[in-house]
N, C-alpha and C positions, 0 to 999 in steps of 0.2 A: 713584192716584186721589184724589180730595176730597172731603172731607166739610163740607157745607154745614149748619149747625146754628141753629137759631134757640130761644133759650128765652128766656119768659116768662111771667107771671102766669096763672096758672090761671083760665078762665072763670066760677065758680063763687067767686073770692077778693076782693072788694074792692081797688084794688091806686090810692091817693090820686095818685102821679105821674103817670099814666096819664089819672086824670079830669082833673088841674089843664094835664096839654098839651089834651086834649080843650077844654077849657071858654075856655082862652087864643087856640087856631084859630077857634074860636066866636068871639071876641070880636075878632079883627083881620078879621074880615068872612069867613072863612072857615065862612059856617051849615050847609051840608052836609054838616057834620061829627057825625058822630053816636059813635063810640067812636074811640079808640086805645088801640094795645096797646103800651106800651113793650115795650125787654126787650133782649137781647145777641144780639150773630151770630158767628161761630168758623167762619172756613174753615179746615179742615185740611187739609193736606197727608200723606197715609199709605202713598206709595208702589207697590209690589209688591201692597199685602192683597188679598184677594178679598173677593167684597160681604159674605159669610158673616161669614169673619174680623174686619171694620169692625162688623156688625151683633151678633158676640159681643160684644166689644172693649167696643161703646158701651152695650150691657144689663148688662154685669156693673161698669163705671166711672163713666157718666156721671154717676147719681143722689149719687153723692159726689162728686165731684169739677168735674161744668158745671152742677149742678143742684140745686136743695131740690124736692123732688117734694111735699113738704107742701103746696108753697105756688106753686111754677112746671111747664110743661108745657114739653116738649121736640118739638120734630119735626127731620127732617135727609132732608138728601138726598144722595147718594152718586152722583158725577162720576166717570166712568173717562177718563182720557185728556184731564186738565186740572189742572194743578198752581196750587197755591194761592196767588194773587197776593200 
């Protein structure tokens, strides 16, 4: 099983790097850009773990190791039968 994880700034937190990229894109001619969210993407191969084991592991360890819950949000997708790239 593979876990696809995205960590990004919380919606209620001002994130200057994301604002700077959005402004730069508009200045480069991408006028339709209204918002950009910069974050971190992980793909983790967890072998034969079950969905329940993976979910429990993420709930237990992710806030300490993968993101800061004070200023960041996390979302993840579990993909069965596909090894991490």
